[in-house]
N, C-alpha and C positions, 0 to 999 in steps of 0.2 A: 340415850344417845341412840339414833339410827344405824341398826345393820347395814349391811350393803344388800343381802338380801330383801330387808325392808325397803330400801332405796329402791331396787332393781323392780320390785312388785309396785309402789307407789308411784313412780314416774310414768309407767305406762297408762295406769288407770286415771291419774292426773290429766293425761294428755287426752283421753276418751272422754272424760268429763268435758273439759274445754272444748273439744270437737262437737260434742252432743249439744253443749249450751249455743254453740256458734251456729250450727246447723238447724236446730230445733225451730227457729222461727221463720226459715225457708221451706223446711217441712208442712209447718202448719197454715202457712199463709200464703203459699204458691198459688192456690187455685180460687182464693176468695180475700176479699177486703180484710184488713185488719180492725178488730171492734175497735169503737171509740175510744177506751181506756189505753189501748196500746197507741193510737194517733195522737192522746193527749201526752202519754209519757215521752214519744218521739219529738213532739214540738216544744215541750216545756221542763224536760229534765236536764237537758246540755246547760242552758242558761242558769238554772238551780246550781248545778255541779259547778259552774263556773263562778259564782257568786260566791259560794263555799269556800272553793279555793283561794279567792281573793281575800276573804276574811280570815282564813287559815294563813296567808302569808303575812299578812299584816298585824297577825295578832299578839307577836313577841315584841313589838316595837315598844319602847318607852318614849310615850309621846312628851313627857315632860323634860327628858335628858337630852341634850343639844349634842351631837350632831345626830341622834338615833333616828334611824328610817330612813337617811336619805338615799341608800342604796336600794331600798324596797322601794320606796316611792318613784325614783327615777326609773326602775326597771317597770314600774306599773304604767308611767308614763310612756315609756318605749313601746311596751307591748300594745297600748291603746294607739298610738299613731301608727305603727307598723300596720296593725289589724284595720285600722279605719283606711291607710294608705292602699294597701295591698291587697287586702281580704284574704289573706293567706295564712292560716292558722300554723302550718308548722314554721313557717317564716317569723310569724309572731312568737310563737313559743321560743324557737332555738335562738333568735335573734335578742330576746329580752333576755332569757337566761344567759347568754354569752355576755351581754352589758353587765348584768347584776353579778356575775362570776368577776369580771374583771374590776368594778368598783369595790366588790368585796376585798378583792388582793390588793388592791391601790391603798384603800381607805384603811 
C-alpha cells in the first residue's frame, strides 16, 4: 500500500515526466525538420492504433452465438458513418460510445 508521503512525492514526479515527454518534441524539432522515422510514425501510427482498437473491441464477440455482437457491430457502423459524414473524431468517438452504451442497456 502506498503511503501518503509516497503519493505526495510520486504525483509531482509523474507530472514532471508527463510534461517532459510532451515538451521534448517541441524542444528537439522547433528549429529543424523532424527525421524521416518521426514523420513515418506521425503518418502511420494513428491508423495502426485505430486498427488495433477495432480488433480489441471485437475480440470478445461470440460469432457463433446469436445475438452476440450486435451492439458492437452497430456501434462500429455508427462510428464509421459519423466519421465519414462529419470528419470529426470527437463526435465519432462520443456518439458511437453513447450509442453503444444505450444498446448495451437496452439489450
